[in-house]
C-alpha positions, 0 to 999 in steps of 0.5 A: 473493560475500557481500561483493557481496550485503551491499554491495548490501543496504547500498546499497538500505537507504541509498536507502530512507532517503534517499527520501520517495516511499513506493513507492520506499522500499518497493521499496528495502526489499524489495531490501535484504531480498532481498539480505540473504537471498541472503547465506545461500543458499550455506549451504543447500548447504554441508557439514553444520555450524552455518552450514547449520543457521542457513540452513535454519532461516531459510529454513524460517521465511521459507517459513512466513511466506509460507505464512501470508500465502498462507492469509490472502490466500486466506481473506480473498478467499474470505470477501469473495467469498462476501459480495460476489460475484465481482469482480476485487479479491477474486478477485485476492486469492484467486488471489494466495493460491493462487499463493503457496501453490503456490510454497511447496509447490514450494519445499518439494518441491524442498528435500526432494529436494535436489541441484544443482537447488536453486541454480537453483530459488532463482534462478528461484522464491525470489528473485522470491517473496522480493522481491514478498512483502517488497514487499507486506508493507512496503506493508501496514505503511507504509500502516497506519502512514502513515494514522495520522500527520498534521501537527497544524500549522495547515491551510487545508483538510480534503479528504475523498475520495469512495467511492461511494454506496448508493442515494444515501446514504453507505456505511459505508466513506465514513462512516468517512472522513467521521467521521475528517475531522470529528475532524481538523477539530475537532482543527484548530479546537481549535488555532486553525485555521479550515480549509475542509471540502472534500467531493470526489466526482461523480455516477455514472451510477447515482446520484441525487445526487453524492457531494459532496452526500451527504457534505455532508449527512452532515458538516453533521448532525455539526456542521461549519458550513455556511459552511465546507463546500465541494463538489467534485462533478465528480470520478470518481477519486482523480486528479480528486478532488485535481485539482479540489479543488486548483482549488477551493482556489485559487478560495477564495483561502486557503493551499495546505496541506491534510489529505486524508482517505481510507481507510487502505488508500488513503493511499499512492496519495493521497499520490502524487497530492498530490506530483504536483500539488504539494499540501502537507500530509498524508494521514490514513487512516480505519480499514477493516473488518478483513474488507475491509482485506486485499483492499482493500490488495491492490488498492491495491498493484497500483494504486500499482505501476501508477500509478508503473510506470516507476519501479517497473520501473526499480528492480525491475531492480536485483533482477538484481544480487544475483540474478546472484550466484547464477550465480557459483561459490560459494566 
């Protein structure tokens, strides 16, 4: 039994190390962590002894971590709801926190009662919760870490993705992206590069000017030469941002390498779109205000899964392999 689960955990870990796709890596890491946790499940109903103490201690620690995450999600969602009003992202974050808290409460209740129902509950409740929680935490860590890393090699383009305007002016979120992009541009120039500065964003139905127009004004006022600024003013979403920017890069006739600048919670989806389009380069994340970061990252978590849903569902079915071991007789 333990050999099967440990072997699956090792296979998932090797798979995570061998892939460069961020969602695949996070999914395989979550599968590895879930399989590793299942190694300890038989000890939860074992006779009293050191193994049982260790298993219950780790289970209690994991439950406490999930409960803490539930509180953070619910509190952040509620705070943003009070500031911004009712909207799907913050409502989903608040609801997600409540669901996690409910699951932990049920697990604690069943654990206190004990009995043979523990094994079935672990399979039906604990395994999916452990998997999804591990996946979400991995997504948070990878998003934050990847947004801070970018290649310092000479680059042909710096591309900034739009994020909406407020009465025709740059919002604080978009200003963060532009400030980070200007810093990246200056660092590249200091190393001898001469990249184009592409601002990407179309005009919404309720906007008096395109995002690209407002963005160009912002960076010109901060010293980016007007001869290097190029506007992509037709896009409406991330896919179009990068698709139309790629067309603009080809039209300019310079090289294909680029640094894409967006918000830190958005880096993985931007990287996935870059990969699909065959764009070479890296993604840089601008910092988001802490009060909005968790809610925004939760929304991106769902968006990234939906974007690569076939691969995600295919990989997630592998969760059945370690999960089914719980149905076998424990030895």
